[in-house]
N, C-alpha and C positions, 0 to 999 in steps of 0.2 A: 813155368816162365811169368819172366817181373813184368810186369802189365803199370805204367806211368798214367796220372788222369790231373789234366789241371786245371782249378777252378779258381774262380774269384769276378770280380765285376768285366763290364762288355766297355761301359765308358768310366774316362778320370776324365776329372776338368784339369786341366790347365793347374799347374802352380799346387797340384794335390798328390798325396804318396799310392802311386799303383802299388797290391797288393794282394799275391798271387798263391794258392798253396797248390803245391805236388803229390798227391797221395801213391803212395807204394802199395799194390801189392802184386805177394808173386813171393820178394825176396825182401831183407830185412835191409835196409840204408846205411845197417853198422858193420856189414859184412866188409871181411877188407878186402881190402885195394880199392873197393872200385869210388867212383867219384859221380856224386850229382849234380849236374848240371844244368845252370837253366841259359835257352837259345831264344832266339827272336830273329822274326826274317819279316823285315821291311819289303813293301811290296814292290816286286819287278827285281828286287836284290837277292841276294844266298844270305846263309846264315849266318847270323852275330852272335856269337858267344858273351856273356855276358858274364856267369863265374859259375864255382862249383862248391858244392860243403862231401869232403869228405867224409867214408866210414868211421874215420877217427875225431870232424867235426871240424878239423882245420877248415880255416876257409882262402876262397882264390877271390881275383874281382879284375875283371878285362884294368887295365889303369883308365883307359877312356871314362867309363861307368862305374869308375870306382867311388868319389867323392858324393856318389850318388844310392850302392849299389848297396843294400845286408842284405845275404843270408842265411839263413836259420833252423833247424829243424826240433820236428817234436819227435823225440825215439817211440816216445809209450802211442805212436796215432800212427807211428811210419813214415809219415809226413815233413815234407823240409820246405821252407818258405821264400818268395824272392820280396821284396822291398825294392817300390826304387821311387826317386823323393825326387819334391819338386820337375814331375812330367810337364813339359808340353804337348808339341803333336809334333814332337820328331819323333816322338816316339810311343802312337801309334802303332801299331803292329803285332804280329801270328807270335804270340807267347811258345814255348816249346819247353818242357821241361825231359830231361835226357838219363839216359846211362848206359855204358861202353852196352852199341846190342839193342838199345830199347828205348821207343822216342813215346813221347805222350801222343795225341790229335793233335796239339793244340786250343789255342784261344785267342780269338781275336779281340784287341783291347785296341779303342778308341779314345783321340784324349783330344776333348773338343769339351766347347762351354755348350 
């Protein structure tokens, strides 16, 4: 059974870049037909899909976030990474990495000076 775990700083200052890593175990991120996503949840709100990286390495982004978002991967470490540029307090949320049928526990990110 695949497991995902998010890691990264819990506190980021406004205007800085948020970087989160998802470490995957129990399955390869290059397995055919799987897409590896980042989603986030603002307090009291539903899940917001941010983007994904496919098994092929192709990336997809949510249009509202596309200009600030980059997703990459390190196949040697079986990890994929989210970078979110120029963060504001509106980016404070719990961030999750997920794949069809599996989701990490999430990591709280606060944007504050």
